[in-house]
C-alpha positions in Angstrom: -4.1 -1.4 42.9 -5.8 -4.0 44.8 -5.0 -6.3 47.5 -2.6 -8.8 47.3 -5.1 -11.7 47.8 -7.0 -10.8 44.4 -8.3 -13.7 42.3 -9.3 -11.9 39.0 -11.9 -13.9 36.3 -10.7 -12.1 33.1 -13.8 -14.4 31.6 -13.3 -15.5 28.1 -10.5 -13.5 26.5 -9.0 -16.0 24.6 -9.7 -16.5 21.1 -10.6 -19.7 19.1 -7.7 -19.6 17.2 -5.3 -19.4 20.4 -7.0 -22.4 22.0 -7.1 -24.5 19.0 -3.2 -23.3 18.8 -2.9 -24.5 22.6 -4.5 -27.7 22.1 -2.4 -28.4 19.0 0.9 -28.0 21.1 -1.0 -30.1 23.8 -0.9 -33.1 21.4 2.9 -33.4 21.6 2.7 -33.6 25.3 3.3 -36.8 27.1 1.0 -36.8 29.9 1.5 -38.8 33.2 0.1 -39.2 36.6 0.6 -35.8 38.5 3.4 -35.2 41.5 3.7 -33.0 44.1 5.4 -31.8 47.1 3.3 -32.9 49.5 2.0 -29.8 52.0 1.8 -32.6 54.7 -1.8 -32.6 55.0 -2.6 -35.5 52.7 -0.1 -38.5 51.3 0.5 -36.9 47.3 -1.7 -39.6 45.9 -4.6 -38.2 48.1 -3.8 -34.6 47.5 -3.8 -34.5 43.7 -5.6 -37.0 41.1 -4.8 -35.4 37.5 -2.5 -36.1 34.4 -0.3 -33.2 33.5 2.2 -32.5 31.1 5.0 -29.7 30.6 5.4 -27.8 27.6 8.6 -27.0 26.6 9.8 -22.9 25.9 12.0 -24.1 22.8 9.2 -26.1 21.3 6.3 -23.9 22.2 7.5 -20.4 22.6 4.0 -19.0 21.6 2.2 -20.6 24.8 4.7 -18.8 26.9 4.6 -15.8 25.4 0.9 -15.8 25.9 1.0 -16.9 29.7 3.8 -14.0 29.8 1.4 -11.4 28.8 -1.5 -12.8 30.8 0.8 -12.7 34.2 2.3 -9.2 33.7 -1.2 -7.8 33.0 -2.5 -9.6 35.9 0.4 -8.1 38.0 0.2 -4.6 36.7 -3.5 -4.3 37.3 -3.7 -6.1 41.0 -0.5 -7.0 42.6 2.6 -5.0 42.1 5.1 -7.7 42.9 8.4 -8.1 41.5 8.4 -10.4 38.6 11.1 -11.8 36.2 9.9 -14.1 34.0 7.3 -16.8 32.9 8.2 -20.3 34.7 6.4 -23.3 33.8 3.3 -24.3 31.4 1.6 -27.0 32.5 -1.5 -28.9 30.7 -3.8 -30.5 33.4 -6.5 -33.4 32.5 -9.1 -33.9 35.1 -11.2 -37.5 34.3 -14.6 -37.7 35.8 -14.1 -41.8 35.6 -11.3 -41.0 38.3 -12.6 -38.4 40.4 -9.7 -36.2 39.6 -9.2 -33.3 41.7 -6.4 -31.2 43.3 -7.1 -30.6 47.3 -5.9 -27.5 49.0 -2.6 -26.2 48.1 -0.3 -23.3 47.2 1.6 -22.7 43.6 4.4 -20.8 45.5 7.0 -23.5 45.3 8.1 -23.0 49.0 10.8 -25.6 50.2 12.4 -25.4 46.6 16.2 -24.6 46.8 15.6 -22.0 43.9 16.3 -18.2 44.4 12.9 -17.9 43.0 9.0 -18.2 44.2 5.9 -18.3 41.6 4.1 -15.0 42.4 1.3 -15.3 39.8 -0.9 -18.1 38.6 -2.9 -18.1 35.6 -5.6 -20.7 35.0 -6.7 -20.9 31.1 -9.6 -23.2 30.8 -9.8 -25.3 27.6 -13.0 -27.5 27.9 -16.2 -26.4 27.3 -18.4 -26.4 30.6 -21.0 -29.1 29.1 -18.0 -31.5 28.6 -17.7 -31.9 32.4 -19.5 -31.8 35.6 -17.6 -30.7 39.0 -14.3 -29.4 38.9 -14.9 -25.9 40.2 -11.6 -23.7 41.6 -11.8 -22.5 44.9 -9.8 -20.0 47.1 -9.8 -19.7 50.8 -10.6 -16.2 50.3 -14.3 -17.4 49.9 -14.1 -17.4 46.1 -15.4 -20.2 44.1 -16.0 -20.4 39.8 -17.7 -23.4 38.3 -19.1 -23.5 35.1 -16.1 -21.7 33.2 -16.5 -21.0 29.6 -13.7 -22.2 27.3 -11.2 -19.7 27.0 -11.7 -18.3 30.4 -8.5 -16.8 32.5 -8.3 -16.5 36.0 -5.3 -15.2 37.8 -4.5 -15.1 41.4 -1.1 -14.8 43.8 0.7 -18.0 43.7 0.5 -18.1 47.5 -3.3 -18.1 47.7 -4.5 -21.5 48.9 -6.9 -23.2 46.3 -8.4 -26.2 45.1 -10.1 -28.0 42.1 -13.0 -29.9 43.3 -13.4 -33.4 41.7 -14.6 -33.5 38.3 -17.4 -36.2 38.8 -18.5 -36.6 34.8 -16.3 -36.2 31.4 -13.0 -34.5 31.5 -11.9 -30.7 32.6 -8.5 -29.6 30.4 -6.9 -26.6 31.7 -3.5 -24.7 31.5 -1.6 -23.5 34.2 1.2 -20.7 33.9 3.3 -19.2 36.7 5.5 -16.3 36.4 8.3 -16.0 38.9 10.3 -13.3 40.7 12.7 -13.1 43.4 11.7 -14.7 46.8 9.3 -13.1 49.1 10.8 -11.7 52.1 
């Protein structure tokens, strides 16, 4: 098992059929300006500039099944965390004309009154790399991924700081999953 800061680029593992199913479900979402719990370094409106929407487990069970499978495979291969279930599934839209980005943050959910922490995050790229410029994903362990192919999946521990660099042209769309488990000790 690798160390607990492993970021893994699974490559393009989703089929076009799976991607179209996700996009069809995404059309039912009401997207709005993202809100964040500020980590104190930047005001929330500077930390994140994106439009997001959350999938509903009852209306979109297959999307949650996919996220659960991806995160469990990552956990089995790299992390060995105590995990229970898939948490949220979020569509994130980064628009170049808004210089959309998400500065340094973690996904863990510290400060939340929940008995659970997010343990593993998975990013699914839904856009073709020719459709946008910028939008690289960078991690504070030094890894950086740009121009990712549609259907690419990246998984990592939710406590690993990361950012999405500004999208400068076009639109970058991604789906993010989080799997949860009892709080880290």
